[in-house]
C-alpha positions as CSV (number, residue, x, y, z in Angstrom):
1,M,-2.6,1.3,33.9
2,A,-4.2,4.1,32.0
3,N,-6.8,3.4,29.3
4,I,-6.0,3.2,25.6
5,Y,-8.7,4.6,23.4
6,S,-9.9,3.6,20.0
7,M,-10.7,6.5,17.7
8,T,-13.8,4.8,16.4
9,G,-16.9,4.8,18.5
10,F,-20.6,5.6,18.9
11,A,-22.8,6.8,21.7
12,A,-26.3,8.4,21.8
13,G,-28.6,9.7,24.4
14,T,-31.8,11.7,25.0
15,L,-32.9,14.1,27.6
16,E,-36.5,15.2,28.3
17,V,-37.0,18.9,29.0
18,E,-40.2,20.9,29.7
19,T,-40.9,21.7,26.1
20,G,-39.7,18.7,24.3
21,S,-36.9,16.1,23.9
22,L,-33.2,16.6,23.2
23,S,-31.2,14.0,21.4
24,L,-27.4,13.9,20.9
25,E,-25.3,11.4,19.0
26,L,-21.5,11.1,18.8
27,R,-19.8,8.9,16.2
28,A,-16.1,8.9,15.2
29,V,-13.7,7.3,12.9
30,N,-9.9,7.5,12.8
31,H,-8.3,10.7,11.7
32,R,-4.8,12.2,11.9
33,Y,-6.0,15.1,14.0
34,L,-9.1,16.0,16.0
35,D,-11.9,17.2,13.6
36,I,-15.3,17.9,15.2
37,Q,-18.3,18.5,13.0
38,F,-21.8,19.5,14.2
39,R,-25.2,18.9,12.8
40,M,-27.9,20.8,14.8
41,P,-30.9,23.2,14.4
42,D,-30.0,26.8,13.9
43,E,-31.7,27.6,17.1
44,L,-29.2,25.6,19.1
45,R,-26.1,27.0,17.3
46,P,-25.3,29.4,20.3
47,V,-24.4,26.3,22.4
48,E,-22.0,24.9,19.8
49,P,-18.8,26.5,21.1
50,A,-19.4,25.2,24.6
51,V,-20.1,21.7,23.4
52,R,-17.0,21.8,21.1
53,E,-14.9,22.9,24.1
54,L,-16.3,20.0,26.1
55,L,-15.6,17.4,23.4
56,A,-12.1,18.8,22.7
57,A,-11.2,18.5,26.4
58,G,-12.1,14.8,26.3
59,L,-10.8,13.7,22.9
60,T,-7.3,13.9,21.3
61,R,-7.7,12.6,17.7
62,G,-10.4,11.4,15.4
63,K,-13.1,12.7,13.0
64,V,-16.0,13.2,15.3
65,E,-19.6,14.0,14.2
66,C,-21.9,15.4,16.8
67,R,-25.7,15.4,15.9
68,I,-28.0,17.4,18.2
69,G,-31.7,17.4,17.7
70,F,-34.8,18.8,19.5
71,F,-38.3,17.5,19.2
72,A,-41.0,19.7,20.6
73,H,-43.9,18.1,22.4
74,A,-46.9,17.6,20.1
75,A,-49.2,19.0,22.7
76,D,-47.2,22.2,23.3
77,K,-49.5,25.1,23.8
78,N,-47.0,27.7,22.7
79,P,-47.1,27.7,18.9
80,A,-44.5,29.3,16.7
81,R,-44.7,33.1,16.3
82,L,-43.3,35.6,13.9
83,N,-40.0,37.4,14.6
84,A,-41.4,40.9,14.9
85,M,-38.1,42.7,14.5
86,L,-37.1,40.7,11.4
87,L,-40.5,41.2,9.9
88,K,-40.1,45.0,10.2
89,Q,-36.7,44.8,8.7
90,L,-38.0,42.9,5.7
91,A,-40.7,45.5,5.2
92,T,-38.1,48.2,5.2
93,W,-35.9,46.4,2.8
94,N,-38.9,45.6,0.5
95,D,-39.8,49.4,0.4
96,E,-36.2,50.4,-0.3
97,V,-35.8,47.8,-3.1
98,Q,-39.1,48.9,-4.8
99,A,-38.1,52.6,-4.5
100,V,-35.1,51.8,-6.7
101,L,-36.6,49.0,-8.8
102,P,-40.4,49.7,-9.1
103,E,-40.9,46.6,-11.3
104,A,-39.5,44.3,-8.6
105,R,-42.0,41.9,-7.1
106,S,-43.0,42.5,-3.5
107,L,-42.3,39.8,-0.9
108,G,-45.2,37.5,-0.5
109,V,-46.4,35.8,2.7
110,A,-44.8,32.5,1.7
111,D,-41.5,34.3,1.0
112,I,-41.6,35.9,4.5
113,L,-42.5,32.7,6.3
114,R,-39.7,30.8,4.6
115,W,-37.1,33.5,5.6
116,N,-34.5,32.1,7.9
117,G,-35.2,33.0,11.5
118,M,-38.7,34.4,10.8
119,L,-40.5,31.8,12.8
120,E,-39.7,31.7,16.5
121,S,-40.8,28.7,18.5
122,A,-41.5,29.2,22.1
123,A,-40.9,25.5,22.5
124,L,-37.2,25.9,21.5
125,P,-35.7,28.7,23.6
126,A,-32.0,28.2,22.9
127,D,-30.8,30.0,26.0
128,A,-33.0,27.9,28.3
129,L,-31.9,24.7,26.5
130,S,-28.1,25.4,26.6
131,T,-27.7,24.0,30.1
132,A,-29.7,20.9,29.1
133,V,-27.6,20.4,25.9
134,L,-24.4,20.5,27.9
135,E,-25.7,18.1,30.5
136,L,-26.7,15.7,27.8
137,A,-23.4,16.2,25.9
138,Q,-21.4,15.4,29.1
139,R,-23.4,12.2,29.7
140,V,-23.1,11.0,26.1
141,L,-19.4,11.9,26.0
142,G,-18.9,9.7,29.1
143,E,-20.6,6.7,27.4
144,F,-18.7,7.5,24.2
145,S,-15.3,7.4,26.0
146,A,-16.3,4.2,27.8
147,A,-17.1,2.5,24.5
148,R,-13.8,3.7,23.0
149,A,-11.9,2.4,26.1
150,R,-13.5,-1.0,25.8
151,E,-12.4,-1.2,22.1
152,G,-8.9,0.1,23.2
153,D,-8.6,-2.8,25.7
154,K,-9.1,-5.2,22.8
155,L,-6.5,-3.4,20.7
156,R,-4.1,-3.5,23.6
157,S,-4.5,-7.3,24.0
158,F,-4.1,-7.7,20.2
159,L,-0.9,-5.8,20.1
160,A,0.6,-7.4,23.2
161,Q,-0.1,-10.9,21.7
162,R,1.6,-10.0,18.5
163,A,4.6,-8.5,20.3
164,A,5.0,-11.7,22.3
165,Q,5.1,-13.7,19.1
166,I,7.8,-11.4,17.7
167,A,9.8,-11.8,20.9
168,E,9.5,-15.6,20.5
169,L,10.8,-15.4,17.0
170,C,13.8,-13.3,18.1
171,T,14.6,-16.0,20.8
172,A,14.4,-18.7,18.2
173,V,16.6,-16.9,15.7
174,A,19.5,-16.1,18.0
175,P,21.0,-19.6,18.3
176,R,20.8,-20.2,14.6
177,I,23.5,-17.7,13.8
178,P,26.4,-19.5,15.5
179,A,25.2,-22.7,13.8
180,A,25.2,-21.0,10.4
181,V,28.8,-19.7,11.0
182,A,30.0,-23.2,12.0
183,A,28.4,-24.8,8.9
184,Y,30.1,-22.2,6.7
185,E,33.4,-22.8,8.4
186,A,33.3,-26.5,7.7
187,K,32.2,-26.0,4.1
188,L,34.9,-23.3,3.5
189,A,37.6,-25.4,5.2
190,A,36.8,-28.4,2.9
191,R,36.8,-26.1,-0.1
192,L,40.2,-24.6,0.8
193,R,41.7,-28.0,1.4
194,E,40.6,-29.2,-2.0
195,A,41.8,-26.0,-3.8
196,L,45.1,-25.5,-2.0
197,Q,45.7,-29.1,-1.0
198,G,46.2,-27.9,2.5
199,A,44.4,-25.6,4.9
200,D,45.6,-21.9,4.9
201,T,44.7,-21.2,8.5
202,E,45.1,-17.4,8.2
203,R,43.0,-17.1,5.1
204,L,40.4,-19.5,6.6
205,H,40.0,-17.3,9.7
206,Q,39.7,-14.2,7.6
207,E,37.0,-15.7,5.4
208,I,35.1,-17.0,8.4
209,A,35.4,-13.6,10.2
210,L,34.1,-11.8,7.1
211,F,31.2,-14.2,6.8
212,A,30.3,-13.9,10.5
213,S,30.4,-10.2,10.2
214,K,28.0,-10.2,7.2
215,I,25.4,-12.4,8.9
216,D,25.7,-11.1,12.4
217,V,22.2,-10.0,13.5
218,D,22.9,-9.5,17.2
219,E,22.4,-5.7,16.7
220,E,19.1,-6.2,14.9
221,L,17.8,-8.7,17.5
222,S,18.9,-6.3,20.3
223,R,17.0,-3.4,18.6
224,L,14.0,-5.5,18.1
225,Q,13.9,-6.4,21.8
226,T,14.4,-2.7,22.7
227,H,11.5,-1.6,20.5
228,L,9.3,-4.4,21.9
229,T,10.1,-3.3,25.4
230,E,9.2,0.3,24.4
231,L,6.0,-1.0,22.8
232,Q,5.0,-2.7,26.1
233,R,5.9,0.4,28.1
234,A,3.6,2.5,25.8
235,L,0.8,0.0,26.1
236,D,1.1,0.1,29.9
237,K,1.3,3.8,30.1
238,G,-1.9,4.3,28.0
239,G,-3.3,7.6,26.9
240,A,-2.9,9.1,23.5
241,V,-0.1,6.7,22.3
242,G,-1.3,6.1,18.7
243,K,1.4,8.2,17.0
244,R,4.1,6.7,19.3
245,L,3.0,3.2,18.4
246,D,3.0,3.9,14.7
247,F,6.6,5.1,14.9
248,L,7.6,2.0,16.7
249,M,6.0,-0.1,13.9
250,Q,8.3,1.6,11.4
251,E,11.4,0.8,13.6
252,L,10.3,-2.8,14.1
253,H,9.8,-3.3,10.4
254,R,13.2,-1.8,9.5
255,E,15.0,-4.2,11.9
256,A,12.9,-7.2,10.7
257,N,13.7,-6.3,7.1
258,T,17.4,-6.1,7.8
259,L,17.3,-9.4,9.6
260,G,15.9,-11.0,6.4
261,S,18.5,-9.4,4.1
262,K,21.3,-10.8,6.2
263,S,19.9,-14.2,6.5
264,V,21.7,-17.3,5.1
265,D,19.4,-19.7,7.0
266,A,16.0,-20.7,5.8
267,E,14.6,-20.6,9.3
268,V,15.9,-17.1,9.9
269,S,14.4,-15.9,6.6
270,R,11.1,-17.5,7.6
271,A,11.2,-15.8,11.0
272,S,11.9,-12.4,9.3
273,M,8.9,-12.9,7.1
274,E,6.7,-13.9,10.0
275,M,7.8,-10.8,11.9
276,K,6.9,-8.5,9.1
277,I,3.5,-10.1,8.8
278,L,2.9,-9.6,12.5
279,I,4.1,-6.0,12.4
280,E,1.8,-5.2,9.5
281,Q,-1.1,-6.6,11.4
282,M,-0.2,-4.4,14.3
283,R,0.2,-1.4,12.2
284,E,-3.3,-1.8,10.7
285,Q,-4.8,-1.9,14.2
286,I,-2.7,1.0,15.5
287,Q,-4.3,3.3,12.9
288,N,-7.5,3.1,15.1
289,I,-5.7,4.1,18.3
290,E,-6.0,7.7,19.6
């Protein structure tokens, strides 16, 4: 039996490297499609495509936030240094701007130091850390998937329990239809005898047949059982079944609603209402299934 995964989950991990400590968090909520968003230092952006590919291979749906951080060792002996190429480029741009606009203010030291990418930290070489980031991402993704699978097992049990309750209601409803027809037949026969002072057998049979046709729910009960069987099959198959299960909820609700509209028996009406409540409970939980 394959796992069923919840779209909601959280996992985090850290990895010590020579120059500091990497951290990575994954958190997700339900979403119609797979939407992966990253929060990470600019120095680690080059590894984003590889991490995205890794996550996309292991996830199908959900809004996923991936946070990656790097904390350099406080005792690191390799302090930040200026980006020499960028510094020269800024000096050239500064000269070109002042040649056209002599009144323009020259760049100050503070301006230069704040310039994006000006300070390079030897403690954060993105190329050297890429392998470590992917290693950490792989480990955290495994823990993330395990957490989602545990939640998926709970959802599977919840749905199977509700499906069993609906099946019991179907079993209880089936015998009540012949009883309802028999009661109507006795009431109609008495009414015809009183009105016609004698039973018109042909008309009586026609009325009973028409009534039985109107309240016949064999087809609805059969479809309910078929959908419940398909629901169990999907739960047993596992994998990304959220959309399939959501469709089955629509079909189950349609048949339960028709069952109620045809009802002439209080118990059948009650069973229809109970079914719709159970189906709605299932539908709410299915929104969390991948």
